[in-house]
N, C-alpha and C positions, 0 to 999 in steps of 0.2 A: 596382162590379162586381168580383166575387170570381173567382179563378182557382184551379181545382183541379188540381194536378199529375197528369200521367198515372199511372195505376195507383193513385191514392189515392182514387178515387170511393168504393170499398167502405167506407172508413173513415168517411165522411160521413153515412151513413145515420141513425146515432143522434145526430147533432150538430144542434142548433137554431140556425141562423144568425142568428136574431132576438135570441137571448140575449145579455144585456149582457155585454161582456168583463170578465174578472177583472182588476183593476188592482193591480199589485204594486209597492211602493216598496222599493229596495235602499239601505239606509242604509250607506254606505261609511266604515268606521273607518280612520284612517290606518294604513299598513302592512297593509292587508288582503290576503288571499291571492287573486291573480287567478284561479288555476284553479278555486277553489271558487265564485267569482262567475260565471266562464263555465259551469261545470257546472250551475248554477242557472238561468241566462238561456237558454242554447242549446236546451233542451227546450221552453221556451215559443215561441221563434222557430219551432222545427220544428213544433210543434203548430199554429200559424197556417198555416204552409206546407202541410202535409199536408191540413189541413181547408179550406183555400182561404177561411177567414174569420178575422176578428180574435177569437180566443178569449182572448187575453191581451194586456195592455198593461204596460209595465214602465218605471220611471224610476230613475235613480241619484240619490242624495240626500246632501247634506252640510250642516252648519250654515252658513248663509250663501252657500251654493253654491261655497264654497272648494274649490280643487284639493286632491286627496289623493294620496299615493303609495302604490302597491302594494309588497307585500314584495320584489318583484324590482326595485324602483326605477323602474318606469314611473309617470309622472304622468298622473292621470285627471282630466278636467274633468267634473263631474256635470252630469245633465240640468236640474236645478232645485234651488233651496234647500230644505231640508226644512221650513222655516216656511211655505212656500207651501202653502195649504190645498187640497191635491189630494184628490179623492174616492177614497182608496186602500182596497182590500179587505183587502190583507195588507202587513205591513211586515216586512222581513227584514233583521237586522243582519249584516252582512259582517265578520267579524273576521279576525285574522291574528296577526302577531306582537305580543305584549303589549297585546292589546286592552283588557284591564282598566285599563291605565295610560293609554290614549289616549282613553278615555271621560270626558266632562265632565258636569257638573251639567246643562248645556244639553241633552245628549243624554238624560239620565235624565228631565227634565222632559218633553221632547217624546215620548219613548216612553211615559211614564205617561199623557200626553194621548192618545195613539193608543189605549191600552187602555181608557181612559174613553169613547171614541168606538166602543167595541165592534169593533175592527179585530182581526183574527188577527195574532198576533206571531210571528216566526220568528227563526231564527239559523242562520248556517253557519260552519264552522270553530270559531273561538273566539268567536263573536259571543254565545254563551250566556253568556259571563262578563258581558257588558254588560246583558243581560236580567236576570241574577241581581243585579247591582249595583243595578239600578233596582227590585228587589223584585218582579219580574214572572214569576218562575219557582217561586216558593214552592208546594209541594204539587202541583207538575206533574212528570211524568216528562220527562226531558230527556237529550239526548246532546251530547257534545262531543268534540273531537279527544282521542285516548287520552292524550297527554301532559299534558293538563289535568285529567284525571279526579280524581286524588288531591287536587290543591290545591282544585278546586272543591267537593268533598266536605267538606274541612276548613273551608272559608270559608262555605258555605251548606248546612247539614245539613237544611234543610227541603226542599230539592230531592230529588226521587226520581231520582238520577242513574243512568244507564244505560250500558253498554258497547256499545249497539247502534249500527249505522251512523246511524240516525235514529230519531227518535220523533215521533210525531203524537198529542198528548193534547189533546183538546177544542179550544180556540182557540189552541194553542201548536204549533209545528212547528220542531224543532231537529235540526241535522245535524252530524256530525263533518265533518272537512275533505277536501281531495282531491277525488275524484269522487263521494263520497257524496251531495252535494246533488243530483246527476244522478238517483239513485235516488229520493231524496225527492220531487222534482218529477214524475218519471215515475209515482210512486204517487199523488200529488196529481191528475195529469191523468187517470189511470185512474178515480179517484173521481168526478171532474167529468164526464168525457166518455167513459168506457168504456175497457176494456183493449185494444180493437183499435187505437185511436189511440196508446196508450202503447207498444204492441209495434211499430207502424209507426215510431214515433220511435226506438225502440231499433235496429231494423233500419237506419235511416238513418245512425245513428252507429256501426254495425257493433258493437254492444254486445250480447254474447252473452246475458247473463242480467240481467233487472231484479231486483235485490235487494229484499228486503221489510223490514218493521219487525223481523222475527225474526232477521236476519242481524246478526252481531256484528262488531265491528272486530277485525282480525286483529292479534295482537301481532306485533311486528318479527320474532321467532324464526320464526315460521311462514313469513314471506317467505323465510327462509333454507333451512328444512327441508321446507316443504311438508307433505304428510301421510305422509311416508316413515317417520318415527320417532314414532309415536303415544305409546309409552311416555315418550319424553323430553319431549314436548310436555305430557304429563300432569304430569310431575314439575315442570316450569317453572311450569306453571299453579299447582300446589300452593305453590311458592315464592312466586309473585306474590301469592297470596291470604294468605300467613301471613308478612308482612314485620315485623310488630310482635311477635307471639308466634311465635318461630322453631321450626321442625321440626328434629329431628335428622337425620342422614343415614340412620340406621337406620329412622326413621319414614318418611321419604320412600320409601326402598327398599321397605319394608313395604307402603305404599299402593299402590304400582306393581306389587306381586307380582314384585319383583326381589330379588336378593342385592345386599348393599352393594358387592361387587366388580363385579357387572354394571352397577350404577349408575355406578360410577367409570369403568368402561369406555366407557360411552355417552358421557359427558361429554368424555372425553380424545378420542374418536375423532371426534365431531361438532362439539364446541365448543372443542376444544384447551385445556381447562382442568379443573381439578377441580371437583366439585359445590360445595364450599365457597366457592370463588373466585367461581363464577357467582352463587351466592346472595348473596355480599357485593356484587357488582356491581350486582344489582337493588336491593338496599337503598340503596346509594350514590346510583344514579340516582333513585331515589324521593326521597331526601334532597335532592338538588339541585333537583328540581321543587318541593318544599315550601319550600325556602329562597328560591327566586326568584319563586314565585307566591303564597305565603301569608305571614300574619303571625305565625306561630308562632315562639316563640323557639328558639334553637339547642338547648337542652336538650329542648324538646318535640319538635323534628325528630328528635333522636337517639333519644328514646324511641319515637316513631312508627315508626322504621325498625329497631327491635330492638337498639339499642346500650345496653349496661348503664351506660356512663359517658361523659360528655362528652369527656374526654380521648382515649379509645379512639376515639370516633367522630372527633374531629378529626384524630387520627393517620391512620387509614384514609382519610379524605377527602382530606387532603393527598397522600398516596401515589398516590391514584387520579386525581384532577383537577389536582394541582400547585399547589393554594392551599388554605389552611384554610377552613372554613365561614364564619367571621366575614368575611374578605375577600370571599367569594362574596356573602355577604348585603349587604355595602356596595357591591358592584359595582366593587372596586378592580381595577385592570388592571396592576399593577407586574409581572405574571408574563408579560406579552407587550408588544409596541410600543405606545406610547400612540396612535398613529395607524396601525392595521394596514393601512389603505387606501394610504396614502402609503408606508410602508415596504416594502409588497410590490411597489411599482413602481420599477424601476431607471430612474435619470435617465440619458438619453444625455449623452455628454461635453459637448456644447455648453450643456446646461442645467445640468450640475453646477457649472460655473464660476459661473453666476448664483446658484446656491444659496449659494456662499460670500461673495457681496456683490461680486465683482468686475465683474460687468455685469448689468443687469436681465435676469430670466428671464421668458420667456413662462409664462402661466398653464398648469399641468399639468392637463389633464382627467382625472378618474378615471371609469371606466365604471361603469354601473349595476350591472353584475355584481359587481364589486369593492366597492362600497358595500353591496350586499346581503350579501355575504360577511362583511364587517366588522361589520354589524349583527347577523348571525346568530351571532356569537361569543357574544353575551350571551344567546341563547335557551337555555331550560332543557335542550333536547335536543341541543345542539351537541356533536357527536362522541360522543354516547351510544349510537348504534347502531353497533356495532363489527361488522366483517367477521371472522368466526371462521375 
C-alpha cells in the first residue's frame, strides 16, 4: 500500500505505479566524497516519497562488501558486495580524493562486465577517473571536478572532456563534485518521470534552480567576485585558456578593451597582486595538478605550463609551494612534520611524561577531522584557492 504525501497528488498523474523501479548501484571508492554521494541519493529518496511509490532502488557496493572511509573520515558499511549479481540498471562510481590510485584491477574488471551487460555507467566527483582507467569513457563526453580536468585531458585524450557540471551522453552520465550530482539526478528524474516531479523535489530541498547540462562549473575566482567584475573574469578566463602559450599583458588588455594601466589597477584592487603574479599562480597551480595526477615528466609539465626552462620552473615552484617539483612528484614531506595529525595535537602534561618513556601513556585518539586534514595536505588543490 503506497502513501502519497499531502500536496503531492498532482505530481503523480503522469507516474505509472506499475512501472518497474530503476535500480542503481553506487560503487564506493575509498575516500569517496560524502556530499557527492548524498547529493546523488537524496533526490531518489524524495522521488519515492513525493510519488508515493518506489520509483528508484539503490544499493552501495564495494569489493567483497568491505567497509570504506569517506574523505571526511567517516566509515561506511556498504549494502552488498559488488560481486553479488544484482539486477542493476545503472552503476555510478563515487570518487573522491585520489580515486585514480584507489581503483584496482578488480574494480576495472567488474565495471567492464557491467558495460558488457549493457548497464548505464556513471560517475560523480572524481569517479570519472576510474571509468576512464577502465577504458569506458573513450569517445564519450564526460565531466569531472574542475581540479582534475587538466590531468584527465592529458592522461586520456580520447575522452571529450567538458567543464560542464554534468554530462549525459548516451549510456554514460558523469558529474563533477559537490552538489552537482543533485542536478544530474534531478535531470534524470525529469527525463524518466516528468519535470513536475523534479521541480517538486527541488522545492522540498529548498533548491532554487535546477541546473542543466549547459551550466558550467564555476572557477573559484567567480566565487570571490561573483558577476561584479566581468572584465576581470574575462581576463582570468583568457589566462586559464592560455597557460602553455602565454599572452602578454598588452594582449590581455587589448582583448578586454582596456589599457594596460587599467588592467593592472583591476588586479591590484580586487586580487591584491599584479596581473603577472596572478598569471604565474595559475600556471603553478596547474603544474601542481599535473605533477600529482599525471605521469608527465617534470620537463613536460614545465612546458605545458608555459615555462621556457626547467630550472626557472623549479625556482618559481619552490618559491610558491615551499618545495621543488621533484619532491612534490615523489611525495616527500620533509617540509612539514612527518605526522601532521599527531604534531597538531598538544599532549596534556600527564601524557607528556608517558611519551618520554617514564610511564605508560594511554592511547591518544585522533579525530576524524584531523585525519582528513592531514590527508588533504597531499591533495592537488590543498591551499591552492587563496583568499585575496
